[in-house]
N, C-alpha and C positions, 0 to 999 in steps of 0.2 A: 149041751148046746149053750146053756147059760155060762158055763165055764169058758167055753170057747169065746163067747162074746166078751166075757170079762177079760180074758187074756188079750183079745184084740184091742180092747180099750186101753189096757195097761201098756201094750206095745206101742199103740199110737201116741199115748202120752209120753212114753220114753223117747220115741222118735222125735216128738216135738221138743222135748227137753234137750235132746242131743242137738237138734237144729238150732235151738236158742243158744246153747253153749258154743256151737260152731260159729254162729253169728257174732256172739260176744268175743270169741277168740280172734275172729277175722278183724273185728273192730279194734281190739287191743293190738293186733299185729299192725294194723294201719297206723294206729297212734304211735306204736314203737318205731315204725318206719319213718314217720314224719319227724319224730324226735331225733332219730339217728341222722336224718338229713340236716336238720337244724344244727345238730352237734357238729356234723361234718362242715357245714357252712361256717359255724363259729370257729372251728379249728383252722379252716383256710384263712379266714379273716385275721385270726390270731397270728398265723404264720406270716401273712402279708404285713401286719403291723410290726412283727418282730424284725422282718427284713427292713422295713422303713426306719425302725429304731436303730438298727445297725448302720444303715446309710447315714442317718442323722448323727450318730455317734462318730462315724468316720469324718463327716464334714466338720463337726465341732472340734475334733482333734486336729484336723488340718488348719482350721481357723485359729485354734489355740497356738499352733506352731507359728503361723504368720504373725499373730499378735505378739508372741514372744520375740520374734525376729524384729518387728517394728519397735518394740520396747527397747531392745538392745541397741538398735540404730539410734533411737532418740537419746538414750543414755550416752552414747558416744558423742552425739552432737552437743548434748548439754555439757559434757566434759570439755569438748573443743571450744564451746562458747565461754566456759569458765576460764580456760587458758587464754582465749582472745581477750576477755575482759580484764584479766590480770595484766596482760601485755599492754592493753590500752591504758590502764591505770598507770602503769610505769611510764609509758610514753607521755601521758598527760602530766605526770609529775616532772619529767625531764623538760617538757615544753614550758611548764610553769616556772621552773628554775631558770631556764634560758631566758624566758620573758622578763623575769625579775632582774637577772643580771644585765640584760640589754637595756631595760628601763633605767637601772641605776647608772649604767655607762652613759646613756643618753642624757640623763639629768646632770651628771658630772660634766659632760662635754658642753651642755647648754650653759651651765654656770661658768665654765671656763671661757667659752666664747663670748658670753655676755660681758664677763669681766674684761676680756681682751678687747672686745668691741668698744666698751666704755673707755678703757684705757687708750685705745687707738683714737677714738673720737676726741677725747680731751687732748691727747698729744697732737693730733692733726690741727685742732682748733688753736692750740698754743703755737704750733709751728706756723700756721697761717697768720696768726696775729703778729708773731715775731717777724715773719717775712714782710708783712704789710708795713709794720713800723720801720723795719730796716730799709725797705724800698722807699718809704716816705722820707726817711732821713737822707737816703742817697739822693733822692730827687731834690730835697732842700739843699743838700750840700752841692749838688751839681749846679743848681740855680745860683747859689751864693758864689761858687767858684767862677761861674760864667760871668756874673756881674763884676766880681773883683778883677777877673782877667780882662774884661772889657775896659774897666777903669784903668788898670795898669797898661793895657794896650794903648788906650788913648794918651796916657801920660808919656809912654815911650815914644809913640808916634810924634807927639808934640815936641819932645826933647830932640828927637832925631831931625825934625823939621827945623828947629832952631839952630842945631849944630851944623847941619848939612844943607843949608839953604842954597849954597852955591853949586851943590852937585846937581847932576842932571835929573830930570823927572823920571826917566826910566829906571835909574839905580834906586831911587827912593821907593818906587813902587815895588821893586824886587825885594828889598829889605823888609818892607812892611808885610809883604805876603809871607816871607819866611818866618817872621815873628808870630803872626797869627796861626801859621801851620803848626809851629812848635807848641803853642798853647793848646790848640785843639787836639793835637796828638796826645799830649799829657792827660788831658781830661778824658779823652776816649779810652786811653789805656786803663785809667782808674775805673772807669765805668765797665770796661770789659772784664776786669778782675772781679769786680763786685757781681757782675752778671754770671760769671763762672761759678762763684761761690753759691749764688742763688740757685743756679742749675744743678749744682752738686747736691744741695739740700733737697731740691725737688726730685732728683734721681733717687735719693734715699727714701723719700715719701712714696715714689712709684714702686720701689722694691717692697716697702711695707704694704702697699696696696695689693701688689701681686701675691704677697704671702697671705693677705686676708682673703683674696679671691680663691687661692688654692685651699685655704681652710674652709671657705664656704663650699667649694666643690666637694671636699671630704664630708662636710655635714650633709650635703645633698645625697651623696652616695650612701652614707649611713642611714639616712631617712628612707631612701629607696629600698635598701636592704631590709630595714625594719618593716616597711610596708609589704615587701614580698614575703617575708617570713610570716607576717600577720595573715596575709591572704592564703599562704600555703597552709597555715595552721587552721584557718577557717574551713578551707576545702577538705583538708584531711579529717577534721572532726565530722563534717557533714557526710563524707564518704564512709567513715567508720560507723557512724550512726545509721546510715542507710543500709550498710552491709549487715549490721547486727539485726536491724528490723527485718530485712529480707530473709535472713537465716532463721529468725524466730518464726516468721510467718510460714516459711517453707517447711519447717519442722512441725508445724501444727500448733505452736504456741501463739498466744495473742498477748501483745503488750498491754499492760495496764494503762489506762488513760492518764493516771496521775504521773506515772514514770515518763510517759511520752511528753506530757506538758512540762514536767520539770526539766527534761533534756532540752526541749525547745527553748524554754525560758533561759536556761544557762547559756545556750549557744547565742541567743539574742543579746543577753547581757555582755558576753565576751565580745561580740561583734560591735556593740555600741561603745564599749571601752576602747576597742581598737580604732574606731572612727574618731572618737574624741582625741585620742593620742595623735592620730594623723592630722586632725584639724589644728591642734596646738603646734605640732611640728611645722605645718604649712604656715601658720601665723608667724612663728619664729623665723622661718626662712624668708618670708616677705619682709619682716622688719630688718633682717640682716641685709637683704638686697637694697632696701630703701636707704639704709645707712651707707652702703657702698656707693649708691648713686649720689648721696650727699657729699661723700668724700671726693667722688669724681668731679663734682661741681666746683671744687676749690680752684680758684684762678686769680691771677693778678696781672695788671697791665703796667709795664715799665716803659717810661718814655725816655728815649735817648736824647742827648744834647743836640744831636743832629736833626731832631724832629720826628724820627721814626718811633713807633710804638711796638713793643714786644709783649705778647700775651703769654704768661706762664700758667699752665694748668696741669692737672694730674691725669688727663686722658692719655691713654696709650697711643 
């Protein structure tokens, strides 16, 4: 009996130990199941991250291709801008050469026309002085001839009266009238010849004045052409500068403020130089016009023996 009880106790203890081991095994299985689930979750998250990385890699490759395309386009634009800048530099050099040649030609023409104008003015003043002296001499000669002819006329009339006292009064008056007509006709012919000479000289002066007016018109045309070229040069420079700025801004480049300030300052200096040249040309043109007006104002009054006055001037 005691052995039976002892066996039952050992059996119960073994059953209890088995139950404890089963509980421990179930707990371990639960732990392993939870770890397996966590590992599965980690695996799924790793797979999703791998997919995300693949998508990000594809996006980065696409963006890299786009960036390479943009870089190639910008390099092409930079090459085109370099070519445009070289052509602009060449055109600027050509414009500078043309400006220098035009300025030298204008200076030569100014010097030539100043010399011509001074020569014309001295010549006109000399001609006017000679004409005035000759006209004064002619007036004095006409007055002296008139006085001498009047004295001779009175002497002749007195002699005729003494010789032909017996003739009729009508015949005496006819002869006296013929003598005075001959004297007046001779003096008038001399005066007409001298007036023709004076008119011929004045015609020569008019021709010289017309030549001066044509030269003045040529100077005006050359000045207008120079002004048009200066304005065209200014507009071309501004358009080229604006086109270059727009191209640089559209391509993503930003102009440095120092370069922008230098370009603006050079354009302003060139514009001021052109304005000063235009002012000097305008002043010279005004002086030439004043000189022409002074030449037009040359005139002289000739008084005929008959009492009429003739005004000779250079007005067309």
